[in-house]
C-alpha positions in Angstrom: 148.8 53.1 108.0 147.3 50.6 105.7 145.8 51.8 102.5 142.0 51.2 102.2 141.0 48.6 99.7 139.8 49.7 96.3 136.1 49.0 96.9 136.1 51.0 100.1 137.9 53.9 98.4 135.4 53.8 95.6 132.6 54.0 98.0 134.1 57.0 99.8 134.5 58.8 96.5 131.0 58.0 95.4 129.6 59.3 98.8 131.6 62.5 98.4 130.3 63.0 94.9 126.7 62.6 96.1 127.2 65.2 98.9 128.7 67.6 96.4 125.7 67.1 94.1 123.3 67.6 97.0 124.9 70.8 98.0 125.5 72.3 94.6 122.9 74.6 93.0 121.5 74.5 89.5 123.7 75.7 86.6 123.5 79.4 86.1 124.3 80.7 82.7 123.2 83.4 80.2 119.8 83.2 78.6 119.4 83.1 74.9 123.1 83.1 74.1 125.5 80.2 73.6 128.4 79.7 76.0 131.0 80.9 73.4 129.3 84.3 72.7 130.7 87.5 74.2 128.9 90.8 74.1 130.9 94.1 73.7 129.8 97.7 74.2 130.1 100.0 71.3 133.1 102.3 71.8 134.4 100.4 74.9 137.5 98.2 75.3 137.2 94.4 75.8 139.8 91.7 76.6 139.4 88.2 75.3 141.0 85.3 77.2 142.3 82.2 75.5 142.5 79.7 78.4 143.2 79.8 82.1 146.2 77.6 81.5 148.4 77.9 78.5 151.3 75.4 77.8 154.7 76.8 78.8 156.9 78.2 76.2 154.1 78.1 73.7 153.2 80.9 71.3 149.5 81.6 71.2 148.2 83.2 68.1 144.9 85.1 67.8 143.0 85.2 64.5 139.7 86.6 63.3 137.5 85.2 60.5 137.0 87.7 57.7 133.4 88.5 56.9 132.3 86.8 53.7 135.2 84.3 53.6 134.3 80.7 52.7 136.3 79.2 55.5 139.6 79.2 57.4 141.2 82.0 59.4 141.9 84.9 57.2 143.6 87.5 59.4 146.1 87.3 62.1 145.8 89.7 65.0 148.4 89.3 67.8 150.2 86.9 70.0 149.6 86.2 73.7 147.1 84.5 76.0 144.9 87.6 76.0 143.7 89.8 73.2 142.8 93.5 73.9 140.4 95.2 71.5 140.1 99.0 71.9 137.1 101.2 71.0 134.9 98.6 69.6 133.1 99.2 66.3 130.3 97.3 64.7 132.9 95.9 62.2 134.7 94.2 65.1 131.9 91.7 65.5 132.9 88.2 64.4 134.5 84.9 65.5 137.9 85.1 67.2 140.1 82.1 67.9 143.3 81.4 69.7 145.6 78.4 68.8 149.1 77.0 69.4 150.5 76.0 66.0 147.8 74.0 64.4 146.0 73.1 67.6 142.9 75.2 68.3 142.5 76.2 72.0 139.4 78.3 72.0 136.9 80.0 69.7 134.7 82.9 70.7 132.0 84.9 69.0 132.0 88.7 69.6 128.9 90.8 69.3 129.2 94.5 69.4 126.0 96.4 70.4 125.0 99.9 71.5 124.2 100.6 75.2 120.3 100.5 75.0 120.5 97.1 73.3 123.3 95.7 75.4 122.7 93.9 78.6 125.2 94.0 81.5 125.9 90.8 83.3 123.6 90.7 86.4 124.8 91.4 89.9 125.6 88.5 92.2 122.6 87.9 94.5 123.1 88.5 98.3 120.2 86.5 99.6 118.4 87.0 103.0 115.4 85.0 104.1 112.7 85.9 106.6 109.0 85.6 107.5 106.6 88.5 107.4 104.8 87.1 110.5 104.9 84.0 112.6 102.3 82.2 110.5 103.4 83.3 107.0 105.6 81.6 104.4 109.3 82.2 104.1 110.4 84.9 101.7 113.9 85.2 100.2 115.1 88.4 98.6 118.1 90.3 97.5 118.7 93.9 96.4 119.5 95.0 92.9 121.3 98.3 92.4 120.7 98.6 88.7 117.4 98.0 86.9 117.6 94.5 85.3 117.7 94.4 81.5 114.7 93.0 79.5 114.7 89.3 79.5 116.4 88.9 82.9 115.4 85.8 84.8 115.8 85.1 88.5 115.3 81.6 89.8 115.4 80.0 93.3 115.7 76.3 94.3 115.1 74.8 97.7 116.0 71.2 98.8 116.9 69.3 101.9 120.6 69.2 102.8 122.6 66.0 102.3 119.8 64.5 100.3 120.3 63.6 96.6 117.1 65.0 95.2 115.9 67.7 92.8 115.0 70.9 94.5 111.7 72.7 94.2 112.1 75.5 91.6 110.3 78.8 91.6 110.7 82.0 89.7 111.3 85.3 91.5 109.7 88.7 90.9 111.5 92.1 90.6 109.9 95.1 92.5 111.0 98.3 90.9 110.1 100.6 93.7 112.1 98.6 96.3 114.7 97.6 93.7 114.9 94.0 94.8 114.1 90.4 93.7 111.7 88.5 96.0 110.8 84.8 96.0 108.4 82.7 98.1 110.0 79.5 99.4 108.2 76.3 98.7 109.2 73.9 101.4 109.5 70.3 100.4 106.7 68.2 101.9 107.6 66.3 105.1 110.3 68.7 106.1 110.9 69.0 109.9 111.2 72.4 111.4 114.7 71.7 112.6 116.0 70.1 109.4 118.4 72.2 107.3 117.4 73.4 103.8 119.6 74.6 101.0 118.5 77.7 99.1 120.2 78.4 95.8 119.6 81.4 93.5 120.5 82.4 90.0 120.1 85.6 88.0 120.7 85.4 84.2 120.3 87.6 81.1 121.7 87.6 77.6 125.1 88.8 78.8 125.6 86.0 81.4 124.5 84.6 84.7 125.3 85.1 88.4 124.7 82.5 91.1 124.4 83.5 94.7 126.0 81.7 97.6 124.0 78.8 98.9 122.1 79.7 102.1 121.4 77.2 104.8 118.2 77.8 106.7 115.8 76.0 109.1 112.0 76.6 109.3 112.3 77.4 113.1 115.4 79.6 112.7 114.1 82.0 110.0 113.8 85.5 111.6 110.6 87.5 111.6 110.6 90.7 109.6 107.2 92.5 109.4 106.0 94.5 106.5 106.2 98.3 107.0 103.2 100.1 108.7 100.6 101.5 106.4 98.3 104.5 106.3 100.8 106.8 107.9 99.3 110.3 108.4 100.6 113.5 110.0 98.0 116.0 111.5 98.4 119.4 113.1 96.9 120.0 116.5 94.8 123.2 116.9 96.4 126.0 119.0 99.6 123.9 119.3 102.2 125.4 117.1 105.0 122.9 118.1 103.0 119.7 118.1 102.1 117.1 115.4 100.0 113.9 115.7 101.2 110.9 113.8 98.9 107.9 113.1 99.5 104.6 111.3 98.0 101.1 111.0 99.3 97.5 111.3 100.4 95.9 108.0 97.8 93.6 106.5 100.1 90.7 106.8 100.3 90.9 110.6 97.3 89.9 112.8 97.4 91.9 116.1 95.0 89.5 117.7 97.9 87.0 118.4 101.1 89.1 118.4 101.7 92.8 118.7 104.3 95.0 117.2 106.4 97.8 118.6 107.3 100.8 116.5 110.0 103.3 115.9 109.2 106.8 114.5 111.6 109.1 112.9 110.9 112.7 111.7 112.8 115.8 110.6 112.0 119.3 109.4 112.5 119.6 105.7 115.5 122.0 106.0 117.3 119.5 108.4 119.2 116.6 106.8 119.2 114.2 109.8 116.2 112.4 111.4 115.2 112.4 115.1 114.0 109.0 116.3 111.5 107.9 119.0 111.8 104.2 120.2 109.6 101.8 122.1 106.3 103.0 120.8 103.6 100.4 121.5 100.5 102.4 120.2 99.6 103.3 116.6 99.9 107.0 117.3 102.5 109.4 118.6 102.5 113.1 119.5 105.6 115.1 118.5 106.2 117.9 121.0 109.2 119.6 119.5 108.1 120.4 116.0 109.4 123.5 114.3 106.8 126.3 114.1 105.4 126.8 110.6 107.8 124.2 109.0 106.9 121.1 107.0 108.0 117.8 108.6 108.8 114.4 107.0 107.7 111.3 109.1 108.4 107.6 108.7 107.5 104.5 110.8 108.8 101.0 111.0 107.9 97.9 113.1 109.3 94.9 114.9 108.1 91.9 116.9 106.9 93.0 120.3 109.5 90.7 122.0 112.3 92.1 119.9 112.8 88.9 117.9 113.8 89.1 114.3 114.6 92.4 112.4 113.0 95.8 111.9 110.8 96.2 108.9 111.6 98.6 106.1 110.6 102.2 106.7 107.2 103.2 105.7 106.5 105.6 102.9 107.1 109.2 103.8 104.2 111.3 105.2 104.4 115.1 105.6 102.6 117.6 107.8 103.0 121.2 109.2 102.2 122.3 112.7 99.2 124.6 113.3 99.7 128.3 112.7 97.4 131.1 113.9 96.3 133.0 110.8 96.3 136.2 112.9 99.8 135.7 114.1 102.0 138.2 112.2 105.2 136.4 113.3 104.8 134.1 110.4 105.9 136.9 108.2 109.3 137.0 110.0 110.0 133.4 109.4 113.1 134.0 107.2 114.7 135.9 110.1 114.6 133.1 112.6 115.3 129.4 112.7 115.7 126.6 115.2 118.8 124.5 115.6 119.3 121.3 117.5 121.3 121.7 120.8 123.7 119.3 122.3 121.3 118.3 125.0 118.6 117.3 122.5 116.6 120.5 122.7 116.3 123.3 120.2 117.5 126.9 120.3 116.6 129.9 118.3 119.1 131.6 116.0 118.4 135.4 115.6 120.0 137.6 112.9 122.8 139.9 113.8 120.8 142.9 112.6 118.6 142.6 115.7 121.6 143.2 117.9 123.0 146.1 115.9 126.0 144.1 114.8 127.6 143.9 111.4 126.3 141.1 109.4 129.7 140.4 107.8 131.4 140.0 111.3 128.8 137.6 112.8 128.2 134.7 110.5 126.4 132.5 113.0 124.2 134.9 114.8 123.3 134.5 118.5 121.8 131.4 120.0 119.2 131.8 122.7 118.2 129.2 125.2 115.0 127.3 124.4 111.9 128.9 125.9 108.2 128.6 125.6 106.4 131.7 124.4 102.6 131.6 124.8 100.5 132.7 121.9 99.0 136.2 122.5 95.3 136.1 123.1 93.0 138.7 121.5 91.2 139.2 124.8 94.3 140.7 126.3 94.5 143.3 123.6 90.8 144.2 124.1 91.2 144.6 127.9 94.4 146.7 127.5 92.9 148.9 124.8 89.7 149.4 126.8 91.6 150.4 130.0 93.7 152.9 127.9 90.6 154.5 126.4 89.0 154.8 129.8 92.0 156.5 131.3 92.2 159.0 128.4 88.5 159.8 128.9 88.9 160.4 132.6 91.9 162.7 132.0 90.0 164.7 129.4 87.0 165.1 131.9 89.3 166.4 134.6 90.9 168.9 132.3 87.5 170.2 131.1 86.2 170.5 134.7 89.2 172.5 135.7 88.9 174.8 132.7 85.2 175.6 133.6 86.1 176.4 137.2 88.9 178.7 136.1 86.7 180.5 133.6 84.0 181.1 136.3 86.5 182.7 138.7 87.8 185.0 136.1 84.3 186.2 135.3 83.7 187.1 139.0 86.8 189.1 139.2 86.1 191.3 136.1 82.6 192.6 137.2 82.3 196.4 138.3 82.0 197.3 142.0 78.5 197.3 143.4 77.0 195.4 140.5 75.2 192.4 141.7 75.5 193.5 145.4 72.4 193.7 147.7 71.6 196.2 150.6 71.2 194.7 154.0 67.7 195.7 155.4 67.0 195.2 159.1 64.2 192.9 159.8 62.7 195.1 162.6 63.2 197.9 165.0 65.5 197.4 167.9 63.9 196.3 171.2 63.7 199.1 173.8 65.7 198.6 177.1 64.1 198.5 180.5 64.6 202.1 181.1 62.3 202.8 178.2 59.5 200.9 179.9 57.8 199.8 176.8 54.4 198.5 176.8 54.1 195.1 175.2 50.9 193.6 173.9 50.0 190.5 172.2 49.2 190.4 168.6 46.0 192.0 167.5 43.3 190.1 165.8 44.0 192.0 162.7 47.6 190.8 162.5 47.9 187.4 164.2 51.4 186.3 165.0 52.7 189.9 165.1 54.1 191.5 168.2 53.1 195.2 168.7 55.0 197.7 170.8 53.4 200.9 172.2 55.1 203.8 173.7 53.3 206.0 176.2 55.7 208.8 175.8 58.2 207.9 173.1 59.2 211.5 172.7 60.1 211.8 176.5 62.1 208.6 176.4 64.3 210.0 173.8 65.3 212.9 176.1 
């Protein structure tokens, strides 16, 4: 194969160099310190490196400049391509150099500082970009595990791919609560939605700098990630000891007039470590039907595009609430003796103490688990009806006993009276009527005694014979 002519080869090399320059990000180094300065932590160990490549069969000598010396290298330390310094002291600060013979290879300045004043090199950014809604700007962010030291600077550059131009530069903000850096992307003017953009990042402080991997994005391909829902509240429902009402609002960055969101709710009783989740919620409220009676619950909500595009938002801030409890319900005093545990089928059982079953507490560690059931709350009217019926029955029984006693006492009094007392003689109402043989003479009542019947005898003495 024929070798390309020198002008063509030069053109190819120049084109490759331009592409590399277009894809490369901005230089990322420490802020406020020169490149030959190294920071060391007081009391820690540090290793100084001479060069990546050292001539073969060459003896590398390390030296340190004595403090107060006019010039030259006063004290030799060790031989080798690396120098290990143990348990750094303030007196170890100074300029260290490595050389081969009379040829100087590298010179470093070591600064020893205490932990509050010493900055660690920043973490390497792991950048992700998204939109907060379909009509919002692009945001790029990355998490930061440790709080950045004072003076830390985070920068972001955006430019079109394969174009030799300077990218638009913007500074990023650090959010302490979320522990992340966030930057708003300024798109170069005239950029098409399908054209590729190169996003470069850099975080630097006095100890050094860290550059993130370049990210290639397009305006049409950036996923949608809404902000978390706001105004999350948890309310108890009256006379519902196992229900909670959760309410929330759309984030201010999302306009529900054009696109809706779907939500996911997670909640847990405070004694439980794991959350229970409810998906496919399209409203801004939810009723929880399996809350633990008398127990405080933690609730969070997150959102996603209604069509499932993009990613879930971050979880909202925690909201807490406790189900309704009847103040007259004395079972709340027995709360330490019962608990609810999640069952395998997703429901909840009740764990009762062994003492209720007469078992030894030491021999039954887990108690007995009962099947889930619904116990209605006792109404005060039932107690009133039951108590009234009981009182009425007692009164009726007492009345019957008293009446029986009175009848028994009266009969006893009749039996104990003397004979003849209280008895009356029977007196005939009139004389007996004579028979036919007596031939009585009957006459009507006399005027002197109207209504009276008079009997006369002609010879009453002879009739008796």
